[in-house]
PDB file of N, H, CA, C and O in Angstrom:
ATOM      1  N   MET A   1      28.253  46.090  15.114  1.00  0.00           N
ATOM      2  CA  MET A   1      27.904  45.327  13.933  1.00  0.00           C
ATOM      3  C   MET A   1      29.186  44.860  13.241  1.00  0.00           C
ATOM      4  O   MET A   1      30.078  45.661  12.962  1.00  0.00           O
ATOM      5  N   GLU A   2      29.266  43.581  12.974  1.00  0.00           N
ATOM      6  H   GLU A   2      28.541  42.931  13.201  1.00  0.00           H
ATOM      7  CA  GLU A   2      30.452  43.012  12.349  1.00  0.00           C
ATOM      8  C   GLU A   2      30.323  43.070  10.830  1.00  0.00           C
ATOM      9  O   GLU A   2      29.289  42.719  10.260  1.00  0.00           O
ATOM     10  N   GLU A   3      31.394  43.519  10.197  1.00  0.00           N
ATOM     11  H   GLU A   3      32.233  43.804  10.660  1.00  0.00           H
ATOM     12  CA  GLU A   3      31.377  43.611   8.737  1.00  0.00           C
ATOM     13  C   GLU A   3      32.094  42.409   8.147  1.00  0.00           C
ATOM     14  O   GLU A   3      33.136  41.984   8.646  1.00  0.00           O
ATOM     15  N   LYS A   4      31.526  41.870   7.088  1.00  0.00           N
ATOM     16  H   LYS A   4      30.680  42.215   6.684  1.00  0.00           H
ATOM     17  CA  LYS A   4      32.149  40.758   6.372  1.00  0.00           C
ATOM     18  C   LYS A   4      32.644  41.277   5.039  1.00  0.00           C
ATOM     19  O   LYS A   4      31.930  41.987   4.331  1.00  0.00           O
ATOM     20  N   TYR A   5      33.844  40.927   4.711  1.00  0.00           N
ATOM     21  H   TYR A   5      34.425  40.350   5.286  1.00  0.00           H
ATOM     22  CA  TYR A   5      34.411  41.326   3.427  1.00  0.00           C
ATOM     23  C   TYR A   5      34.564  40.100   2.548  1.00  0.00           C
ATOM     24  O   TYR A   5      35.111  39.087   2.982  1.00  0.00           O
ATOM     25  N   GLY A   6      34.093  40.182   1.335  1.00  0.00           N
ATOM     26  H   GLY A   6      33.648  41.005   0.982  1.00  0.00           H
ATOM     27  CA  GLY A   6      34.278  39.097   0.368  1.00  0.00           C
ATOM     28  C   GLY A   6      33.056  38.215   0.213  1.00  0.00           C
ATOM     29  O   GLY A   6      32.534  38.078  -0.893  1.00  0.00           O
ATOM     30  N   HIS A   7      32.587  37.610   1.299  1.00  0.00           N
ATOM     31  H   HIS A   7      33.011  37.721   2.198  1.00  0.00           H
ATOM     32  CA  HIS A   7      31.469  36.674   1.219  1.00  0.00           C
ATOM     33  C   HIS A   7      30.251  37.290   1.902  1.00  0.00           C
ATOM     34  O   HIS A   7      30.213  37.430   3.124  1.00  0.00           O
ATOM     35  N   TYR A   8      29.265  37.652   1.098  1.00  0.00           N
ATOM     36  H   TYR A   8      29.296  37.538   0.105  1.00  0.00           H
ATOM     37  CA  TYR A   8      28.055  38.231   1.647  1.00  0.00           C
ATOM     38  C   TYR A   8      26.941  37.208   1.783  1.00  0.00           C
ATOM     39  O   TYR A   8      26.034  37.383   2.596  1.00  0.00           O
ATOM     40  N   ASN A   9      27.000  36.144   0.995  1.00  0.00           N
ATOM     41  H   ASN A   9      27.737  36.002   0.335  1.00  0.00           H
ATOM     42  CA  ASN A   9      25.938  35.147   1.027  1.00  0.00           C
ATOM     43  C   ASN A   9      26.585  33.767   1.044  1.00  0.00           C
ATOM     44  O   ASN A   9      26.981  33.254  -0.002  1.00  0.00           O
ATOM     45  N   ASP A  10      26.692  33.169   2.219  1.00  0.00           N
ATOM     46  H   ASP A  10      26.370  33.586   3.069  1.00  0.00           H
ATOM     47  CA  ASP A  10      27.327  31.866   2.349  1.00  0.00           C
ATOM     48  C   ASP A  10      26.471  30.749   1.769  1.00  0.00           C
ATOM     49  O   ASP A  10      26.995  29.681   1.453  1.00  0.00           O
ATOM     50  N   ASP A  11      25.158  30.971   1.622  1.00  0.00           N
ATOM     51  H   ASP A  11      24.733  31.839   1.879  1.00  0.00           H
ATOM     52  CA  ASP A  11      24.282  29.948   1.066  1.00  0.00           C
ATOM     53  C   ASP A  11      24.632  29.643  -0.383  1.00  0.00           C
ATOM     54  O   ASP A  11      24.520  28.495  -0.814  1.00  0.00           O
ATOM     55  N   THR A  12      25.050  30.638  -1.137  1.00  0.00           N
ATOM     56  H   THR A  12      25.142  31.571  -0.787  1.00  0.00           H
ATOM     57  CA  THR A  12      25.407  30.420  -2.539  1.00  0.00           C
ATOM     58  C   THR A  12      26.610  29.495  -2.654  1.00  0.00           C
ATOM     59  O   THR A  12      26.642  28.618  -3.517  1.00  0.00           O
ATOM     60  N   GLU A  13      27.588  29.687  -1.797  1.00  0.00           N
ATOM     61  H   GLU A  13      27.562  30.400  -1.096  1.00  0.00           H
ATOM     62  CA  GLU A  13      28.779  28.840  -1.821  1.00  0.00           C
ATOM     63  C   GLU A  13      28.429  27.401  -1.467  1.00  0.00           C
ATOM     64  O   GLU A  13      28.958  26.472  -2.078  1.00  0.00           O
ATOM     65  N   LYS A  14      27.546  27.200  -0.489  1.00  0.00           N
ATOM     66  H   LYS A  14      27.116  27.954   0.008  1.00  0.00           H
ATOM     67  CA  LYS A  14      27.138  25.846  -0.108  1.00  0.00           C
ATOM     68  C   LYS A  14      26.367  25.179  -1.239  1.00  0.00           C
ATOM     69  O   LYS A  14      26.542  23.985  -1.477  1.00  0.00           O
ATOM     70  N   LYS A  15      25.519  25.923  -1.939  1.00  0.00           N
ATOM     71  H   LYS A  15      25.377  26.894  -1.745  1.00  0.00           H
ATOM     72  CA  LYS A  15      24.758  25.359  -3.052  1.00  0.00           C
ATOM     73  C   LYS A  15      25.681  24.974  -4.194  1.00  0.00           C
ATOM     74  O   LYS A  15      25.478  23.936  -4.824  1.00  0.00           O
ATOM     75  N   ASN A  16      26.700  25.795  -4.477  1.00  0.00           N
ATOM     76  H   ASN A  16      26.865  26.639  -3.965  1.00  0.00           H
ATOM     77  CA  ASN A  16      27.646  25.470  -5.534  1.00  0.00           C
ATOM     78  C   ASN A  16      28.431  24.208  -5.198  1.00  0.00           C
ATOM     79  O   ASN A  16      28.666  23.363  -6.062  1.00  0.00           O
ATOM     80  N   ARG A  17      28.833  24.088  -3.943  1.00  0.00           N
ATOM     81  H   ARG A  17      28.642  24.774  -3.241  1.00  0.00           H
ATOM     82  CA  ARG A  17      29.570  22.907  -3.517  1.00  0.00           C
ATOM     83  C   ARG A  17      28.690  21.670  -3.595  1.00  0.00           C
ATOM     84  O   ARG A  17      29.145  20.608  -4.020  1.00  0.00           O
ATOM     85  N   LEU A  18      27.425  21.802  -3.184  1.00  0.00           N
ATOM     86  H   LEU A  18      27.056  22.664  -2.839  1.00  0.00           H
ATOM     87  CA  LEU A  18      26.488  20.685  -3.253  1.00  0.00           C
ATOM     88  C   LEU A  18      26.254  20.280  -4.701  1.00  0.00           C
ATOM     89  O   LEU A  18      26.186  19.089  -5.004  1.00  0.00           O
ATOM     90  N   GLY A  19      26.129  21.255  -5.602  1.00  0.00           N
ATOM     91  H   GLY A  19      26.185  22.223  -5.356  1.00  0.00           H
ATOM     92  CA  GLY A  19      25.923  20.951  -7.014  1.00  0.00           C
ATOM     93  C   GLY A  19      27.096  20.208  -7.621  1.00  0.00           C
ATOM     94  O   GLY A  19      26.903  19.287  -8.414  1.00  0.00           O
ATOM     95  N   MET A  20      28.301  20.591  -7.261  1.00  0.00           N
ATOM     96  H   MET A  20      28.459  21.339  -6.616  1.00  0.00           H
ATOM     97  CA  MET A  20      29.484  19.899  -7.776  1.00  0.00           C
ATOM     98  C   MET A  20      29.565  18.482  -7.226  1.00  0.00           C
ATOM     99  O   MET A  20      29.968  17.565  -7.942  1.00  0.00           O
ATOM    100  N   ASN A  21      29.190  18.289  -5.967  1.00  0.00           N
ATOM    101  H   ASN A  21      28.863  19.033  -5.385  1.00  0.00           H
ATOM    102  CA  ASN A  21      29.189  16.941  -5.397  1.00  0.00           C
ATOM    103  C   ASN A  21      28.178  16.044  -6.104  1.00  0.00           C
ATOM    104  O   ASN A  21      28.441  14.861  -6.317  1.00  0.00           O
ATOM    105  N   VAL A  22      27.036  16.594  -6.465  1.00  0.00           N
ATOM    106  H   VAL A  22      26.822  17.555  -6.292  1.00  0.00           H
ATOM    107  CA  VAL A  22      26.015  15.817  -7.173  1.00  0.00           C
ATOM    108  C   VAL A  22      26.518  15.431  -8.554  1.00  0.00           C
ATOM    109  O   VAL A  22      26.354  14.287  -8.976  1.00  0.00           O
ATOM    110  N   VAL A  23      27.127  16.371  -9.260  1.00  0.00           N
ATOM    111  H   VAL A  23      27.260  17.301  -8.918  1.00  0.00           H
ATOM    112  CA  VAL A  23      27.654  16.076 -10.600  1.00  0.00           C
ATOM    113  C   VAL A  23      28.749  15.027 -10.518  1.00  0.00           C
ATOM    114  O   VAL A  23      28.758  14.082 -11.306  1.00  0.00           O
ATOM    115  N   PHE A  24      29.678  15.178  -9.571  1.00  0.00           N
ATOM    116  H   PHE A  24      29.671  15.946  -8.931  1.00  0.00           H
ATOM    117  CA  PHE A  24      30.748  14.193  -9.413  1.00  0.00           C
ATOM    118  C   PHE A  24      30.175  12.829  -9.047  1.00  0.00           C
ATOM    119  O   PHE A  24      30.640  11.806  -9.552  1.00  0.00           O
ATOM    120  N   GLY A  25      29.174  12.805  -8.179  1.00  0.00           N
ATOM    121  H   GLY A  25      28.796  13.635  -7.769  1.00  0.00           H
ATOM    122  CA  GLY A  25      28.543  11.542  -7.805  1.00  0.00           C
ATOM    123  C   GLY A  25      27.885  10.853  -8.986  1.00  0.00           C
ATOM    124  O   GLY A  25      27.972   9.633  -9.121  1.00  0.00           O
ATOM    125  N   MET A  26      27.227  11.623  -9.841  1.00  0.00           N
ATOM    126  H   MET A  26      27.156  12.614  -9.731  1.00  0.00           H
ATOM    127  CA  MET A  26      26.591  11.032 -11.033  1.00  0.00           C
ATOM    128  C   MET A  26      27.630  10.469 -12.000  1.00  0.00           C
ATOM    129  O   MET A  26      27.425   9.408 -12.590  1.00  0.00           O
ATOM    130  N   ILE A  27      28.734  11.174 -12.157  1.00  0.00           N
ATOM    131  H   ILE A  27      28.901  12.036 -11.677  1.00  0.00           H
ATOM    132  CA  ILE A  27      29.806  10.674 -13.031  1.00  0.00           C
ATOM    133  C   ILE A  27      30.365   9.373 -12.488  1.00  0.00           C
ATOM    134  O   ILE A  27      30.594   8.435 -13.251  1.00  0.00           O
ATOM    135  N   MET A  28      30.587   9.299 -11.187  1.00  0.00           N
ATOM    136  H   MET A  28      30.401  10.061 -10.567  1.00  0.00           H
ATOM    137  CA  MET A  28      31.127   8.075 -10.601  1.00  0.00           C
ATOM    138  C   MET A  28      30.131   6.924 -10.705  1.00  0.00           C
ATOM    139  O   MET A  28      30.534   5.783 -10.931  1.00  0.00           O
ATOM    140  N   ILE A  29      28.849   7.198 -10.544  1.00  0.00           N
ATOM    141  H   ILE A  29      28.521   8.125 -10.360  1.00  0.00           H
ATOM    142  CA  ILE A  29      27.833   6.153 -10.699  1.00  0.00           C
ATOM    143  C   ILE A  29      27.854   5.619 -12.125  1.00  0.00           C
ATOM    144  O   ILE A  29      27.767   4.410 -12.338  1.00  0.00           O
ATOM    145  N   ALA A  30      27.967   6.515 -13.103  1.00  0.00           N
ATOM    146  H   ALA A  30      28.037   7.498 -12.930  1.00  0.00           H
ATOM    147  CA  ALA A  30      28.027   6.088 -14.505  1.00  0.00           C
ATOM    148  C   ALA A  30      29.265   5.230 -14.756  1.00  0.00           C
ATOM    149  O   ALA A  30      29.199   4.259 -15.509  1.00  0.00           O
ATOM    150  N   ILE A  31      30.385   5.574 -14.137  1.00  0.00           N
ATOM    151  H   ILE A  31      30.439   6.363 -13.525  1.00  0.00           H
ATOM    152  CA  ILE A  31      31.608   4.775 -14.308  1.00  0.00           C
ATOM    153  C   ILE A  31      31.430   3.389 -13.703  1.00  0.00           C
ATOM    154  O   ILE A  31      31.795   2.393 -14.327  1.00  0.00           O
ATOM    155  N   TYR A  32      30.868   3.311 -12.485  1.00  0.00           N
ATOM    156  H   TYR A  32      30.571   4.120 -11.978  1.00  0.00           H
ATOM    157  CA  TYR A  32      30.675   2.002 -11.844  1.00  0.00           C
ATOM    158  C   TYR A  32      29.721   1.128 -12.647  1.00  0.00           C
ATOM    159  O   TYR A  32      30.002  -0.050 -12.868  1.00  0.00           O
ATOM    160  N   LEU A  33      28.599   1.688 -13.088  1.00  0.00           N
ATOM    161  H   LEU A  33      28.371   2.645 -12.909  1.00  0.00           H
ATOM    162  CA  LEU A  33      27.644   0.887 -13.852  1.00  0.00           C
ATOM    163  C   LEU A  33      28.188   0.543 -15.237  1.00  0.00           C
ATOM    164  O   LEU A  33      27.891  -0.526 -15.772  1.00  0.00           O
ATOM    165  N   GLY A  34      28.979   1.441 -15.817  1.00  0.00           N
ATOM    166  H   GLY A  34      29.220   2.309 -15.382  1.00  0.00           H
ATOM    167  CA  GLY A  34      29.617   1.145 -17.097  1.00  0.00           C
ATOM    168  C   GLY A  34      30.612   0.005 -16.981  1.00  0.00           C
ATOM    169  O   GLY A  34      30.670  -0.860 -17.855  1.00  0.00           O
ATOM    170  N   MET A  35      31.394  -0.005 -15.911  1.00  0.00           N
ATOM    171  H   MET A  35      31.347   0.698 -15.201  1.00  0.00           H
ATOM    172  CA  MET A  35      32.334  -1.115 -15.699  1.00  0.00           C
ATOM    173  C   MET A  35      31.592  -2.422 -15.478  1.00  0.00           C
ATOM    174  O   MET A  35      32.021  -3.475 -15.951  1.00  0.00           O
ATOM    175  N   ALA A  36      30.476  -2.354 -14.755  1.00  0.00           N
ATOM    176  H   ALA A  36      30.128  -1.499 -14.370  1.00  0.00           H
ATOM    177  CA  ALA A  36      29.681  -3.569 -14.545  1.00  0.00           C
ATOM    178  C   ALA A  36      29.181  -4.104 -15.878  1.00  0.00           C
ATOM    179  O   ALA A  36      29.227  -5.310 -16.124  1.00  0.00           O
ATOM    180  N   TYR A  37      28.705  -3.213 -16.737  1.00  0.00           N
ATOM    181  H   TYR A  37      28.668  -2.234 -16.537  1.00  0.00           H
ATOM    182  CA  TYR A  37      28.232  -3.631 -18.054  1.00  0.00           C
ATOM    183  C   TYR A  37      29.367  -4.252 -18.872  1.00  0.00           C
ATOM    184  O   TYR A  37      29.194  -5.306 -19.484  1.00  0.00           O
ATOM    185  N   LEU A  38      30.521  -3.594 -18.877  1.00  0.00           N
ATOM    186  H   LEU A  38      30.661  -2.738 -18.380  1.00  0.00           H
ATOM    187  CA  LEU A  38      31.653  -4.120 -19.641  1.00  0.00           C
ATOM    188  C   LEU A  38      32.102  -5.479 -19.134  1.00  0.00           C
ATOM    189  O   LEU A  38      32.462  -6.348 -19.928  1.00  0.00           O
ATOM    190  N   LEU A  39      32.087  -5.670 -17.843  1.00  0.00           N
ATOM    191  H   LEU A  39      31.795  -4.964 -17.198  1.00  0.00           H
ATOM    192  CA  LEU A  39      32.510  -6.949 -17.282  1.00  0.00           C
ATOM    193  C   LEU A  39      31.488  -8.056 -17.522  1.00  0.00           C
ATOM    194  O   LEU A  39      31.865  -9.197 -17.789  1.00  0.00           O
ATOM    195  N   LEU A  40      30.210  -7.735 -17.430  1.00  0.00           N
ATOM    196  H   LEU A  40      29.903  -6.809 -17.213  1.00  0.00           H
ATOM    197  CA  LEU A  40      29.184  -8.775 -17.495  1.00  0.00           C
ATOM    198  C   LEU A  40      28.723  -9.101 -18.914  1.00  0.00           C
ATOM    199  O   LEU A  40      28.414 -10.257 -19.203  1.00  0.00           O
ATOM    200  N   PHE A  41      28.669  -8.118 -19.797  1.00  0.00           N
ATOM    201  H   PHE A  41      28.920  -7.179 -19.562  1.00  0.00           H
ATOM    202  CA  PHE A  41      27.989  -8.328 -21.067  1.00  0.00           C
ATOM    203  C   PHE A  41      28.857  -8.175 -22.308  1.00  0.00           C
ATOM    204  O   PHE A  41      28.343  -8.276 -23.422  1.00  0.00           O
ATOM    205  N   THR A  42      30.146  -7.938 -22.156  1.00  0.00           N
ATOM    206  H   THR A  42      30.564  -7.857 -21.251  1.00  0.00           H
ATOM    207  CA  THR A  42      31.023  -7.851 -23.324  1.00  0.00           C
ATOM    208  C   THR A  42      32.187  -8.815 -23.155  1.00  0.00           C
ATOM    209  O   THR A  42      32.378  -9.400 -22.089  1.00  0.00           O
ATOM    210  N   SER A  43      32.956  -8.970 -24.216  1.00  0.00           N
ATOM    211  H   SER A  43      32.801  -8.495 -25.082  1.00  0.00           H
ATOM    212  CA  SER A  43      34.130  -9.842 -24.152  1.00  0.00           C
ATOM    213  C   SER A  43      35.416  -9.028 -24.018  1.00  0.00           C
ATOM    214  O   SER A  43      36.498  -9.517 -24.342  1.00  0.00           O
ATOM    215  N   LEU A  44      35.303  -7.802 -23.546  1.00  0.00           N
ATOM    216  H   LEU A  44      34.424  -7.404 -23.283  1.00  0.00           H
ATOM    217  CA  LEU A  44      36.464  -6.930 -23.419  1.00  0.00           C
ATOM    218  C   LEU A  44      37.485  -7.493 -22.434  1.00  0.00           C
ATOM    219  O   LEU A  44      38.689  -7.419 -22.678  1.00  0.00           O
ATOM    220  N   PHE A  45      37.017  -8.046 -21.340  1.00  0.00           N
ATOM    221  H   PHE A  45      36.038  -8.106 -21.142  1.00  0.00           H
ATOM    222  CA  PHE A  45      37.903  -8.613 -20.327  1.00  0.00           C
ATOM    223  C   PHE A  45      37.892 -10.139 -20.406  1.00  0.00           C
ATOM    224  O   PHE A  45      37.764 -10.813 -19.384  1.00  0.00           O
ATOM    225  N   SER A  46      38.024 -10.676 -21.597  1.00  0.00           N
ATOM    226  H   SER A  46      38.128 -10.128 -22.427  1.00  0.00           H
ATOM    227  CA  SER A  46      37.951 -12.127 -21.785  1.00  0.00           C
ATOM    228  C   SER A  46      39.190 -12.843 -21.259  1.00  0.00           C
ATOM    229  O   SER A  46      39.188 -14.069 -21.149  1.00  0.00           O
ATOM    230  N   ASN A  47      40.244 -12.105 -20.933  1.00  0.00           N
ATOM    231  H   ASN A  47      40.246 -11.109 -21.022  1.00  0.00           H
ATOM    232  CA  ASN A  47      41.442 -12.744 -20.390  1.00  0.00           C
ATOM    233  C   ASN A  47      41.270 -13.132 -18.920  1.00  0.00           C
ATOM    234  O   ASN A  47      42.101 -13.866 -18.384  1.00  0.00           O
ATOM    235  N   LEU A  48      40.219 -12.661 -18.259  1.00  0.00           N
ATOM    236  H   LEU A  48      39.544 -12.066 -18.694  1.00  0.00           H
ATOM    237  CA  LEU A  48      39.925 -13.050 -16.877  1.00  0.00           C
ATOM    238  C   LEU A  48      39.067 -14.308 -16.865  1.00  0.00           C
ATOM    239  O   LEU A  48      38.364 -14.601 -17.832  1.00  0.00           O
ATOM    240  N   TYR A  49      39.128 -15.043 -15.767  1.00  0.00           N
ATOM    241  H   TYR A  49      39.699 -14.805 -14.981  1.00  0.00           H
ATOM    242  CA  TYR A  49      38.242 -16.183 -15.610  1.00  0.00           C
ATOM    243  C   TYR A  49      36.798 -15.692 -15.562  1.00  0.00           C
ATOM    244  O   TYR A  49      36.530 -14.588 -15.089  1.00  0.00           O
ATOM    245  N   ASP A  50      35.873 -16.511 -16.049  1.00  0.00           N
ATOM    246  H   ASP A  50      36.090 -17.408 -16.433  1.00  0.00           H
ATOM    247  CA  ASP A  50      34.466 -16.114 -16.090  1.00  0.00           C
ATOM    248  C   ASP A  50      33.908 -15.807 -14.703  1.00  0.00           C
ATOM    249  O   ASP A  50      33.159 -14.843 -14.537  1.00  0.00           O
ATOM    250  N   ILE A  51      34.262 -16.611 -13.715  1.00  0.00           N
ATOM    251  H   ILE A  51      34.870 -17.393 -13.850  1.00  0.00           H
ATOM    252  CA  ILE A  51      33.731 -16.403 -12.368  1.00  0.00           C
ATOM    253  C   ILE A  51      34.240 -15.082 -11.788  1.00  0.00           C
ATOM    254  O   ILE A  51      33.510 -14.385 -11.084  1.00  0.00           O
ATOM    255  N   VAL A  52      35.494 -14.745 -12.088  1.00  0.00           N
ATOM    256  H   VAL A  52      36.087 -15.311 -12.660  1.00  0.00           H
ATOM    257  CA  VAL A  52      36.066 -13.481 -11.593  1.00  0.00           C
ATOM    258  C   VAL A  52      35.356 -12.298 -12.248  1.00  0.00           C
ATOM    259  O   VAL A  52      35.030 -11.314 -11.584  1.00  0.00           O
ATOM    260  N   ARG A  53      35.119 -12.403 -13.561  1.00  0.00           N
ATOM    261  H   ARG A  53      35.384 -13.203 -14.100  1.00  0.00           H
ATOM    262  CA  ARG A  53      34.405 -11.335 -14.267  1.00  0.00           C
ATOM    263  C   ARG A  53      33.002 -11.156 -13.711  1.00  0.00           C
ATOM    264  O   ARG A  53      32.548 -10.028 -13.517  1.00  0.00           O
ATOM    265  N   ASP A  54      32.311 -12.264 -13.454  1.00  0.00           N
ATOM    266  H   ASP A  54      32.680 -13.180 -13.612  1.00  0.00           H
ATOM    267  CA  ASP A  54      30.949 -12.181 -12.922  1.00  0.00           C
ATOM    268  C   ASP A  54      30.916 -11.570 -11.527  1.00  0.00           C
ATOM    269  O   ASP A  54      30.055 -10.740 -11.236  1.00  0.00           O
ATOM    270  N   ILE A  55      31.838 -11.970 -10.667  1.00  0.00           N
ATOM    271  H   ILE A  55      32.537 -12.644 -10.904  1.00  0.00           H
ATOM    272  CA  ILE A  55      31.881 -11.428  -9.311  1.00  0.00           C
ATOM    273  C   ILE A  55      32.216  -9.937  -9.345  1.00  0.00           C
ATOM    274  O   ILE A  55      31.558  -9.136  -8.680  1.00  0.00           O
ATOM    275  N   MET A  56      33.235  -9.566 -10.117  1.00  0.00           N
ATOM    276  H   MET A  56      33.769 -10.217 -10.657  1.00  0.00           H
ATOM    277  CA  MET A  56      33.620  -8.155 -10.190  1.00  0.00           C
ATOM    278  C   MET A  56      32.504  -7.319 -10.812  1.00  0.00           C
ATOM    279  O   MET A  56      32.238  -6.209 -10.350  1.00  0.00           O
ATOM    280  N   GLY A  57      31.852  -7.830 -11.843  1.00  0.00           N
ATOM    281  H   GLY A  57      32.068  -8.732 -12.217  1.00  0.00           H
ATOM    282  CA  GLY A  57      30.739  -7.113 -12.447  1.00  0.00           C
ATOM    283  C   GLY A  57      29.583  -6.941 -11.484  1.00  0.00           C
ATOM    284  O   GLY A  57      28.960  -5.880 -11.442  1.00  0.00           O
ATOM    285  N   GLY A  58      29.290  -7.970 -10.711  1.00  0.00           N
ATOM    286  H   GLY A  58      29.796  -8.832 -10.744  1.00  0.00           H
ATOM    287  CA  GLY A  58      28.236  -7.875  -9.709  1.00  0.00           C
ATOM    288  C   GLY A  58      28.564  -6.870  -8.620  1.00  0.00           C
ATOM    289  O   GLY A  58      27.696  -6.117  -8.180  1.00  0.00           O
ATOM    290  N   VAL A  59      29.816  -6.858  -8.187  1.00  0.00           N
ATOM    291  H   VAL A  59      30.522  -7.469  -8.545  1.00  0.00           H
ATOM    292  CA  VAL A  59      30.224  -5.904  -7.155  1.00  0.00           C
ATOM    293  C   VAL A  59      30.116  -4.478  -7.682  1.00  0.00           C
ATOM    294  O   VAL A  59      29.616  -3.595  -6.986  1.00  0.00           O
ATOM    295  N   PHE A  60      30.585  -4.247  -8.912  1.00  0.00           N
ATOM    296  H   PHE A  60      30.992  -4.964  -9.478  1.00  0.00           H
ATOM    297  CA  PHE A  60      30.474  -2.908  -9.501  1.00  0.00           C
ATOM    298  C   PHE A  60      29.006  -2.490  -9.634  1.00  0.00           C
ATOM    299  O   PHE A  60      28.668  -1.341  -9.353  1.00  0.00           O
ATOM    300  N   ALA A  61      28.143  -3.399 -10.052  1.00  0.00           N
ATOM    301  H   ALA A  61      28.418  -4.333 -10.280  1.00  0.00           H
ATOM    302  CA  ALA A  61      26.735  -3.073 -10.234  1.00  0.00           C
ATOM    303  C   ALA A  61      26.068  -2.742  -8.895  1.00  0.00           C
ATOM    304  O   ALA A  61      25.353  -1.746  -8.785  1.00  0.00           O
ATOM    305  N   VAL A  62      26.302  -3.568  -7.895  1.00  0.00           N
ATOM    306  H   VAL A  62      26.883  -4.377  -7.984  1.00  0.00           H
ATOM    307  CA  VAL A  62      25.692  -3.339  -6.583  1.00  0.00           C
ATOM    308  C   VAL A  62      26.204  -2.035  -5.986  1.00  0.00           C
ATOM    309  O   VAL A  62      25.425  -1.266  -5.422  1.00  0.00           O
ATOM    310  N   TYR A  63      27.512  -1.776  -6.103  1.00  0.00           N
ATOM    311  H   TYR A  63      28.144  -2.400  -6.560  1.00  0.00           H
ATOM    312  CA  TYR A  63      28.057  -0.540  -5.540  1.00  0.00           C
ATOM    313  C   TYR A  63      27.548   0.686  -6.297  1.00  0.00           C
ATOM    314  O   TYR A  63      27.308   1.729  -5.688  1.00  0.00           O
ATOM    315  N   GLY A  64      27.382   0.576  -7.611  1.00  0.00           N
ATOM    316  H   GLY A  64      27.577  -0.270  -8.106  1.00  0.00           H
ATOM    317  CA  GLY A  64      26.837   1.693  -8.373  1.00  0.00           C
ATOM    318  C   GLY A  64      25.409   2.006  -7.971  1.00  0.00           C
ATOM    319  O   GLY A  64      25.043   3.176  -7.853  1.00  0.00           O
ATOM    320  N   VAL A  65      24.599   0.984  -7.761  1.00  0.00           N
ATOM    321  H   VAL A  65      24.896   0.034  -7.857  1.00  0.00           H
ATOM    322  CA  VAL A  65      23.214   1.186  -7.314  1.00  0.00           C
ATOM    323  C   VAL A  65      23.206   1.767  -5.907  1.00  0.00           C
ATOM    324  O   VAL A  65      22.405   2.654  -5.611  1.00  0.00           O
ATOM    325  N   PHE A  66      24.080   1.285  -5.043  1.00  0.00           N
ATOM    326  H   PHE A  66      24.731   0.565  -5.283  1.00  0.00           H
ATOM    327  CA  PHE A  66      24.172   1.809  -3.683  1.00  0.00           C
ATOM    328  C   PHE A  66      24.554   3.285  -3.683  1.00  0.00           C
ATOM    329  O   PHE A  66      23.958   4.079  -2.955  1.00  0.00           O
ATOM    330  N   ARG A  67      25.549   3.659  -4.496  1.00  0.00           N
ATOM    331  H   ARG A  67      26.033   3.014  -5.087  1.00  0.00           H
ATOM    332  CA  ARG A  67      25.947   5.066  -4.586  1.00  0.00           C
ATOM    333  C   ARG A  67      24.814   5.917  -5.150  1.00  0.00           C
ATOM    334  O   ARG A  67      24.611   7.050  -4.716  1.00  0.00           O
ATOM    335  N   GLY A  68      24.074   5.370  -6.120  1.00  0.00           N
ATOM    336  H   GLY A  68      24.239   4.449  -6.473  1.00  0.00           H
ATOM    337  CA  GLY A  68      22.924   6.101  -6.654  1.00  0.00           C
ATOM    338  C   GLY A  68      21.863   6.335  -5.602  1.00  0.00           C
ATOM    339  O   GLY A  68      21.283   7.419  -5.532  1.00  0.00           O
ATOM    340  N   TYR A  69      21.602   5.330  -4.783  1.00  0.00           N
ATOM    341  H   TYR A  69      22.073   4.449  -4.841  1.00  0.00           H
ATOM    342  CA  TYR A  69      20.628   5.472  -3.704  1.00  0.00           C
ATOM    343  C   TYR A  69      21.093   6.513  -2.691  1.00  0.00           C
ATOM    344  O   TYR A  69      20.302   7.351  -2.258  1.00  0.00           O
ATOM    345  N   ARG A  70      22.368   6.469  -2.310  1.00  0.00           N
ATOM    346  H   ARG A  70      23.011   5.789  -2.661  1.00  0.00           H
ATOM    347  CA  ARG A  70      22.878   7.454  -1.355  1.00  0.00           C
ATOM    348  C   ARG A  70      22.848   8.858  -1.913  1.00  0.00           C
ATOM    349  O   ARG A  70      22.580   9.811  -1.181  1.00  0.00           O
ATOM    350  N   LEU A  71      23.120   9.002  -3.213  1.00  0.00           N
ATOM    351  H   LEU A  71      23.337   8.228  -3.808  1.00  0.00           H
ATOM    352  CA  LEU A  71      23.055  10.317  -3.831  1.00  0.00           C
ATOM    353  C   LEU A  71      21.629  10.833  -3.848  1.00  0.00           C
ATOM    354  O   LEU A  71      21.384  12.005  -3.562  1.00  0.00           O
ATOM    355  N   PHE A  72      20.677   9.954  -4.186  1.00  0.00           N
ATOM    356  H   PHE A  72      20.875   9.002  -4.418  1.00  0.00           H
ATOM    357  CA  PHE A  72      19.268  10.339  -4.224  1.00  0.00           C
ATOM    358  C   PHE A  72      18.770  10.742  -2.840  1.00  0.00           C
ATOM    359  O   PHE A  72      18.080  11.753  -2.707  1.00  0.00           O
ATOM    360  N   VAL A  73      19.101   9.981  -1.820  1.00  0.00           N
ATOM    361  H   VAL A  73      19.661   9.159  -1.928  1.00  0.00           H
ATOM    362  CA  VAL A  73      18.665  10.287  -0.463  1.00  0.00           C
ATOM    363  C   VAL A  73      19.350  11.554   0.036  1.00  0.00           C
ATOM    364  O   VAL A  73      18.734  12.337   0.759  1.00  0.00           O
ATOM    365  N   GLY A  74      20.607  11.773  -0.333  1.00  0.00           N
ATOM    366  H   GLY A  74      21.108  11.137  -0.921  1.00  0.00           H
ATOM    367  CA  GLY A  74      21.336  12.950   0.116  1.00  0.00           C
ATOM    368  C   GLY A  74      20.870  14.250  -0.524  1.00  0.00           C
ATOM    369  O   GLY A  74      21.107  15.328   0.021  1.00  0.00           O
ATOM    370  N   MET A  75      20.208  14.159  -1.678  1.00  0.00           N
ATOM    371  H   MET A  75      20.016  13.283  -2.120  1.00  0.00           H
ATOM    372  CA  MET A  75      19.730  15.356  -2.354  1.00  0.00           C
ATOM    373  C   MET A  75      18.451  15.900  -1.744  1.00  0.00           C
ATOM    374  O   MET A  75      18.102  17.057  -1.978  1.00  0.00           O
ATOM    375  N   LYS A  76      17.737  15.081  -0.959  1.00  0.00           N
ATOM    376  H   LYS A  76      18.020  14.141  -0.769  1.00  0.00           H
ATOM    377  CA  LYS A  76      16.462  15.519  -0.347  1.00  0.00           C
ATOM    378  C   LYS A  76      16.696  16.516   0.750  1.00  0.00           C
ATOM    379  O   LYS A  76      15.742  16.988   1.369  1.00  0.00           O
TER     380      LYS A  76
END
């Protein structure tokens, strides 16, 4: 019989790691969608051309939704 020292339940460590990945993923999704909002609906980045702001805001929004979908599917 092999004895393990230190780690008796590896499932707990995997759950903790998964929980941290979910929290980090949610924070990053909020950052991407927040940047999309700032680019599309405020005048904060008014020094950029309008077309550049719209394209960058659209890319941030689409990528934020994509990351949200991947996070949701990965949690199942």
